N, C-alpha and C positions, 0 to 999 in steps of 0.2 A: 504493500500500500504506500510505501514511502517513495516520493518522487525521486528522480535521478539526482537532483540537486537538493533533496530534502534533508532536514535535520530533525531529530526528535530528542527531547531532553528527559532524562530520568534522574530521580533523586533516590538514593538508597541509604539506609542506616549502615554506617561504616563499621565493620568488624574491628578495624584498626583502632578507631576511637574508643570502642567498647573496651578493648584490651588496655589501651593507654590510661583511660580514666577509671578503670575497674567498674564500669557501669553494667554489671550483670543484671541489674534491676530492669533494664530495658527488655529483657527476655520475658515475654508473656504471650497470651493466646492471640493477640492481634499482630504480633511481630514474629513471624515464623522463620524469616530468612535474614541472615546477616552476611553482607558481602564485603570482600575486598575488591579493589579495582581489577585485580587479576581475574577474580571470579567472573566479573561482568564481561570482561574482554573475551574470556573463554566461552561464555554462554552465547555471545553474539557471533562467534566465528562461523558456525554451521550455516548461518543465514546471510553470509556475505556482508555483515555489518561491522563497523569499526568505531571505537571511541576515538575522537580526535581532540576533545577538550575535556578537562576534568578539574574540579577544584573543591576544596573543603568548605563546609558550612557548619556553624555551631548548632544548627537546628537539630532537635531530637538527640541531644547530647553528642552530636557528631555525625555528620552525614557527608556523602559525596554527591555533587551534582555533575553529571556527565552528559556530554553532547555526542550524539551518534549519527553516523551517516553511512552511505555505501562505501565499502572498501575500494580504494583506488579511485573513488569518484572525485569530482571537482572540488568538493569541500573537505576531502580527507587530507587535511594539512595539520599535522600534529602541533599543538600549541606548546609554548614553554611551560604553561601551568600543567598540561597533561604529562609532559616528560618528567617534571619535578614530582608530581603526585605519584606517577608510576614508579619512580625510583624509590620514594619513601615507602611505597606499598610492598616492596620486595622483602621487607623484614618480617612480615607476618607469615611465618612458616609454622610447621607442626610444633616445633620446639617452643615457639612463642605462645601457642595455644595451651600447651602443657604447663608452661610457666604461669599463664593466666589462671588455669584451673587451681593451681596451688595457692595463688594469691587470693582467690575467691574463697577457697576452703579455710584459709587462715583468718580471713576477714570475718567470717561467720561468728567465730567465738570472740573475736576482738570487739565487735560492736555490741554483742550481747553482754559481755562482761563490763564494758564501759557503761552501758545503761544500768546494769544491775548495781554497780558501785554507786552511781548517782542516786538511784532509788534507795539503796541501803543507808545512804547518808541523809535521808529525809527530804530529798528534792522531789518536786512534782515535775512530771514530764508529759507534755502533749506532743502530738504530731501536727505539723503544719502542712495542710493540703492532703487530699486523698486521691492522688492519681492512681491509675491502674498499676503502674510499675511499683508503687509503694507497697503493694501486696507481695510482690516478688521479694522485696527487701525484708519486709516484716516476717513473712512465713519461712523464708529460707533460713533466717537467723533465729527463728523460734521466739520472736518478740510478740507478746500478747498483751491483753488488757491488765495483766499483773504488773507490767512495767510502764505501759503508756495508758494514761487515764482516758484520753479522748483524742480524736482527730478534729481539728477545726477547719471548716470549709466555708466558702462563700457561694458555692454552687448549690442552689436550693434543691436540685434533683437528688442530691446525695444525703441531705439532712434527714435524720431520724432512722438511718440505716446503720449497718455495722460493716467494718472491714472484714472480708471473708477470712475465715479460719482464726484469725487473731481476735476476732469478736470485739474490736475496739469501737465504741460508739462514735458516730460522726455528728458533730454539732455545729451550729453557726458560730463563726468567729466573733468573739466578744472581748473587747479590750478592757472590760471591767472584770474579766475572769482570766487571769494570767498565770502561767506556770513559771517555774524557775528555768526550765529549758524547753525549747521546741526542737523536735527532731524534724528536719526539713526534708519531707518526702518529695516535694516539688523542687528538688535541688537544681534542676536545669534552669530555674528562674531565680537562683540565689541572689544575684546582684540586685535585681528589681525588688525582691522581697525584703532584703536587708535594708535597702534604701527606704522602702515604704514604712518600715517598722522601727525607725529610729526613735520614735516617741516612747515605745514600750521598752526598748533596749536601754533608754535612759533611766527607766525604772528598775533595771536589773535583769530583765529577761535576756537569756542567752540562746543563740541558735546553734544547733549541731548540724553541720554540713557533712553528710556521710561519705561523699566521694570527691576526688579520687582517694583521699585519706580522711579519716575522722578528724574534723576540725571544729573547734568551738569559737564562735564569733560573739564578742560582747562589746558593749559601748566603751569599755576600757581601752580597747585596741586603737 
């Protein structure tokens, strides 16, 4: 269907970004496939199609936007961005995936123990945002309503329900009801959320950003 001089653009969640940022929480039922640029190039080969431009985007915790055309067609001129992206892409070998597996496995107990220690010290912990990927993080790490009292949301469609399996209730965000710590499940919007909540951080509320490493952000910083 693609014209001889046609171009189509695809955007895919980048396995390389998932490895680098430890974003295993992006794996859930709506996201079945995670590609490297090499994977996409190989998938297109049988159809005589070729990626000629590709570049990185921060969207979805890291994705690649690729432009595709007919192989050896008039638009099949490799851009500098494609060449650089393909070069960086070469590092994601089987060994890198095995390393990623170990990192994720170790992270599981690290986050659980971190939250458990906070709770044992008398701190209250809420989760900020209830995205679908938040369930991957909570359930894989074994985090339940015993550690996190509630999830706060502004999406009215989620209010009154519970996070699956962890059974953490979802309530409306209320700045008159503040925890000591927020676990930021919507961490891909961390910059915007931290900026928006400077007022409550001045009152002592801290945000736990889970990826790529566990980091606590407070107004003291």
